[in-house]
C-alpha positions as CSV (number, residue, x, y, z in Angstrom):
1,X,-0.2,-0.3,0.0
2,X,1.1,3.6,-0.6
3,X,1.5,5.8,2.0
4,X,0.1,8.5,0.7
5,X,-3.0,7.0,0.4
6,X,-4.5,5.5,3.1
7,X,-7.7,6.4,4.1
8,X,-9.8,5.9,7.2
9,X,-13.4,6.0,8.2
10,X,-15.3,7.6,11.2
11,X,-18.7,7.6,10.8
12,X,-19.6,8.9,14.9
13,X,-22.3,5.8,15.3
14,X,-24.4,6.6,18.5
15,X,-22.7,3.7,19.8
16,X,-19.6,2.7,18.0
17,X,-19.0,-0.9,17.5
18,X,-16.7,-3.1,19.4
19,X,-13.9,-3.1,16.8
20,X,-11.4,-0.2,15.9
21,X,-13.1,0.6,13.2
22,X,-13.6,0.1,8.9
23,X,-10.9,0.9,6.9
24,X,-11.6,2.3,3.0
25,X,-10.7,0.2,0.5
26,X,-7.0,0.6,-0.9
27,X,-6.3,2.5,-3.7
28,X,-3.6,2.1,-6.3
29,X,-1.8,4.3,-7.6
30,X,-2.0,5.8,-10.6
31,X,-0.7,8.1,-13.0
32,X,-4.3,9.3,-14.3
33,X,-7.5,9.2,-11.8
34,X,-9.9,6.7,-12.8
35,X,-13.4,8.0,-13.7
36,X,-15.8,6.3,-10.9
37,X,-19.2,4.7,-12.4
38,X,-22.0,6.5,-10.1
39,X,-23.1,5.0,-7.0
40,X,-26.8,3.5,-7.5
41,X,-27.9,6.8,-5.2
42,X,-27.0,8.7,-7.8
43,X,-27.9,7.5,-10.7
44,X,-31.0,9.7,-12.1
45,X,-28.9,12.1,-13.5
46,X,-29.5,15.1,-11.0
47,X,-26.4,17.2,-9.3
48,X,-26.1,15.9,-5.3
49,X,-24.8,18.1,-3.1
50,X,-22.7,17.3,0.1
51,X,-21.7,19.9,2.1
52,X,-19.7,20.2,5.7
53,X,-20.7,23.5,7.3
54,X,-16.4,24.6,7.3
55,X,-15.7,23.3,3.7
56,X,-12.9,25.3,1.9
57,X,-12.4,23.5,-1.1
58,X,-15.0,21.1,-3.0
59,X,-14.8,18.6,-5.5
60,X,-17.0,16.7,-8.2
61,X,-17.5,13.2,-7.5
62,X,-19.4,11.9,-9.9
63,X,-23.1,13.7,-10.2
64,X,-22.0,15.0,-6.8
65,X,-20.8,18.5,-5.8
66,X,-18.7,18.0,-2.5
67,X,-17.7,20.7,-0.2
68,X,-15.6,19.0,2.2
69,X,-13.0,20.5,5.1
70,X,-9.7,20.6,4.4
71,X,-6.3,20.8,6.9
72,X,-2.7,20.0,6.2
73,X,-0.7,18.7,9.3
74,X,2.2,16.7,10.4
75,X,1.0,13.6,9.2
76,X,2.5,10.5,6.5
77,X,-0.5,10.3,4.5
78,X,-3.4,11.8,2.9
79,X,-6.8,10.6,5.7
80,X,-10.8,11.2,4.8
81,X,-13.3,11.3,7.6
82,X,-17.2,10.7,6.8
83,X,-18.3,12.5,9.9
84,X,-21.7,13.9,11.3
85,X,-20.8,17.2,9.2
86,X,-20.2,15.8,6.2
87,X,-16.4,15.1,4.0
88,X,-13.0,16.8,5.9
89,X,-9.5,15.6,4.1
90,X,-6.4,16.0,6.1
91,X,-2.8,15.5,4.1
92,X,0.3,16.6,4.6
93,X,2.0,19.9,4.0
94,X,4.2,18.7,1.6
95,X,1.6,17.1,-0.5
96,X,0.2,18.9,-3.7
97,X,-3.2,19.7,-4.5
98,X,-3.4,18.2,-7.5
99,X,-2.6,14.4,-5.9
100,X,-5.4,15.2,-3.0
101,X,-7.8,15.4,-5.9
102,X,-6.0,12.2,-7.9
103,X,-6.8,10.8,-4.6
104,X,-10.2,12.2,-4.0
105,X,-11.3,10.8,-7.4
106,X,-10.3,7.4,-6.9
107,X,-12.1,6.9,-3.5
108,X,-15.3,9.0,-5.0
109,X,-17.4,6.0,-4.7
110,X,-16.5,5.1,-1.3
111,X,-17.1,8.5,-0.3
112,X,-20.1,8.9,-1.5
113,X,-21.6,5.7,-0.5
114,X,-20.1,7.3,3.7
115,X,-22.0,10.8,3.0
116,X,-25.3,9.2,2.0
117,X,-25.3,6.6,4.7
118,X,-24.9,9.7,7.1
119,X,-27.3,12.3,5.1
120,X,-29.7,8.7,6.1
121,X,-28.7,8.5,9.0
122,X,-30.0,12.0,9.6
123,X,-33.2,11.3,7.9
124,X,-34.2,9.3,10.5
125,X,-33.1,11.6,13.2
126,X,-35.4,13.9,12.3
127,X,-38.2,11.4,11.9
128,X,-37.8,10.3,15.4
129,X,-37.4,13.8,17.0
130,X,-40.2,14.0,19.8
131,X,-42.4,17.1,19.6
132,X,-43.0,17.6,23.7
133,X,-47.0,17.9,23.5
134,X,-50.1,16.4,24.4
135,X,-50.8,14.0,21.7
136,X,-46.9,13.3,21.1
137,X,-45.7,9.5,20.8
138,X,-42.5,7.9,21.8
139,X,-41.7,4.1,22.1
140,X,-41.8,2.4,25.3
141,X,-39.7,-1.2,25.6
142,X,-40.4,-1.4,21.5
143,X,-44.2,-0.3,21.7
144,X,-45.9,2.7,21.1
145,X,-46.7,5.4,24.4
146,X,-49.0,8.8,23.4
147,X,-48.3,11.3,25.9
148,X,-51.6,12.7,27.7
149,X,-51.9,15.2,29.2
150,X,-54.5,15.4,32.3
151,X,-54.4,18.6,34.7
152,X,-57.6,16.4,36.4
153,X,-54.9,14.3,38.4
154,X,-53.1,17.0,39.9
155,X,-50.3,19.0,38.6
156,X,-48.4,20.3,41.4
157,X,-46.9,16.7,41.5
158,X,-46.5,16.7,38.7
159,X,-46.1,12.6,37.7
160,X,-47.1,9.8,35.4
161,X,-49.4,7.1,34.6
162,X,-49.4,4.2,31.6
163,X,-52.5,3.4,30.9
164,X,-53.3,0.2,28.4
165,X,-54.3,0.5,25.4
166,X,-58.2,0.0,24.8
167,X,-60.0,-2.8,23.4
168,X,-61.0,-2.8,20.0
169,X,-64.4,-2.0,19.1
170,X,-66.9,-4.7,18.8
171,X,-67.8,-4.4,15.3
172,X,-64.1,-3.6,14.4
173,X,-63.1,-6.3,11.4
174,X,-59.5,-5.9,11.4
175,X,-56.3,-4.8,13.6
176,X,-55.8,-0.8,13.1
177,X,-53.1,0.1,10.5
178,X,-49.4,-0.2,11.9
179,X,-50.5,-2.8,14.3
180,X,-51.9,-3.0,17.9
181,X,-53.2,0.5,19.4
182,X,-50.9,2.6,21.7
183,X,-51.0,2.8,25.4
184,X,-51.4,5.9,27.2
185,X,-48.8,7.6,29.1
186,X,-51.4,9.5,31.1
187,X,-49.0,13.1,33.0
188,X,-50.0,15.2,35.6
189,X,-49.8,18.3,34.0
190,X,-51.6,21.6,32.8
191,X,-53.0,21.7,29.2
192,X,-50.5,25.0,28.9
193,X,-47.6,23.0,30.2
194,X,-44.4,24.0,28.3
195,X,-42.8,21.5,26.0
196,X,-40.2,21.5,28.9
197,X,-42.3,20.6,31.5
198,X,-43.8,17.6,29.6
199,X,-40.2,16.1,28.3
200,X,-38.3,16.3,32.3
201,X,-42.0,14.2,33.3
202,X,-41.7,12.0,31.2
203,X,-37.6,11.2,31.1
204,X,-38.1,10.9,34.8
205,X,-40.8,8.8,34.7
206,X,-38.7,7.1,31.9
207,X,-35.6,6.7,33.8
208,X,-37.7,5.0,36.7
209,X,-38.7,2.5,34.7
210,X,-35.3,1.6,33.1
211,X,-33.8,1.6,36.2
212,X,-36.5,-0.8,37.4
213,X,-36.5,-3.1,34.0
214,X,-32.4,-2.9,34.3
215,X,-32.4,-4.8,37.7
216,X,-34.5,-7.0,36.8
217,X,-32.6,-8.4,33.9
218,X,-29.4,-8.2,35.8
219,X,-30.9,-10.4,38.6
220,X,-32.2,-12.7,35.5
221,X,-28.7,-13.1,33.3
222,X,-26.4,-13.0,36.5
223,X,-27.0,-16.3,37.3
224,X,-27.0,-17.6,33.8
225,X,-23.6,-16.3,33.4
226,X,-22.2,-17.1,36.8
227,X,-21.5,-13.5,37.5
228,X,-22.2,-10.7,40.1
229,X,-23.5,-7.7,39.5
230,X,-22.7,-5.1,42.5
231,X,-24.2,-1.6,41.2
232,X,-26.0,-0.5,38.7
233,X,-25.9,3.3,37.3
234,X,-27.9,4.8,34.6
235,X,-25.7,6.5,31.8
236,X,-27.0,9.5,29.6
237,X,-23.8,9.3,27.4
238,X,-24.7,10.1,23.6
239,X,-21.9,7.5,22.1
240,X,-22.3,4.2,24.1
241,X,-25.3,2.1,25.2
242,X,-23.1,-0.1,28.1
243,X,-20.1,-0.3,30.5
244,X,-19.1,-2.5,33.1
245,X,-16.1,-2.7,35.2
246,X,-14.1,-5.8,37.2
247,X,-15.7,-4.4,40.2
248,X,-19.2,-5.6,39.4
249,X,-20.3,-2.2,38.8
250,X,-22.7,-1.9,35.5
251,X,-23.6,1.6,33.4
252,X,-26.6,1.4,31.2
253,X,-27.7,3.7,29.5
254,X,-31.7,4.6,30.4
255,X,-32.4,5.4,26.4
256,X,-32.2,1.7,25.6
257,X,-35.8,2.2,27.3
258,X,-37.2,2.9,24.3
259,X,-36.2,-0.9,22.4
260,X,-38.0,-4.3,22.7
261,X,-37.0,-6.3,25.1
262,X,-35.0,-8.5,23.4
263,X,-32.3,-5.6,22.3
264,X,-32.3,-4.8,25.8
265,X,-31.4,-8.1,27.2
266,X,-28.7,-8.3,24.1
267,X,-26.8,-5.4,26.1
268,X,-27.5,-6.3,29.7
269,X,-26.2,-9.5,28.5
270,X,-23.0,-8.2,27.0
271,X,-22.5,-6.3,30.1
272,X,-22.3,-8.9,32.5
273,X,-20.6,-11.3,30.2
274,X,-17.3,-8.5,31.0
275,X,-17.3,-9.7,34.5
276,X,-16.3,-12.9,33.0
277,X,-14.1,-11.4,30.0
278,X,-12.7,-7.7,30.0
279,X,-12.2,-7.9,26.0
280,X,-14.4,-8.6,23.1
281,X,-12.3,-11.9,22.2
282,X,-13.9,-15.3,21.5
283,X,-14.9,-16.3,24.9
284,X,-16.3,-12.9,25.3
285,X,-18.5,-13.8,22.5
286,X,-19.4,-17.0,23.5
287,X,-20.0,-16.1,27.0
288,X,-22.9,-14.0,25.2
289,X,-24.3,-16.1,22.7
290,X,-24.7,-18.5,25.5
291,X,-27.7,-16.7,27.5
292,X,-28.7,-14.2,23.8
293,X,-28.0,-16.9,20.5
294,X,-29.5,-14.3,18.2
295,X,-27.2,-11.6,19.5
296,X,-25.4,-10.8,16.4
297,X,-29.2,-10.1,15.5
298,X,-30.1,-7.7,18.2
299,X,-26.9,-5.8,17.4
300,X,-27.9,-4.7,14.3
301,X,-31.2,-4.0,15.5
302,X,-29.5,-1.9,17.8
303,X,-27.2,0.2,15.5
304,X,-29.6,-0.2,12.9
305,X,-33.0,1.2,14.7
306,X,-33.0,5.0,15.3
307,X,-33.7,5.8,19.4
308,X,-36.2,8.9,19.6
309,X,-34.3,12.1,19.5
310,X,-34.5,14.2,22.4
311,X,-34.4,17.7,21.1
């Protein structure tokens, strides 16, 4: 591999994978940059634009115009990273811009694919942003819950109560689109409650439920794995779902309460398995598999199914 053309990827996922990250395929030095085929997402013939907020240079890659952040520094290779803001390029001080452009063309298909993945992820997050108002909805253990402001129950000591979904009408012939009816989370708040008030009450309720459910699942899986957990703390981390220490202390992100129980169980089993193996080696994954055989599928679901965005 030519030392000038080493590429790295940093997608800034909400929950990082257990590995060290993924690398773009090696690029072979060429006298002339190849003309890449436009990826399927850009095959309509219409120009697509990707712009980094701190862009200082731009390049046309296939049908796309990419404005990227460019910096030089003390390094030996050209590096590309695709993060939440777009494409960033780092190059040694001695490399001419023509070689940077050639490297971009060389890896254009890879860059465009990663940029599109980031764009699609942003779109999914936008769709899942919670609108804090009467009638808003959010997932709780994989089921839809609708918020209902109910001042009749006294808002001075604001709280929340989960109400099961109403039974379908006797003359109903089919289930409503989208599956079973949603449950209702009744909030002891006035009709004029602000978005911040609604969010705070819902978050407090969710965190109470998270602690209760996490403790139950820890107690369930710990004896199956032959380990003992000593302490549970709730985390609000933006990039990590859980962690474990050798002394038996477990931290779990309370936002896991949005996911279905099977996904939550995978994370609990994952962290408890670290009390046996403080690494991600084969014996660690064997321990996870012993209690959650379909952990690989659940792990992908945790990565692919976006949790609600708390605006």
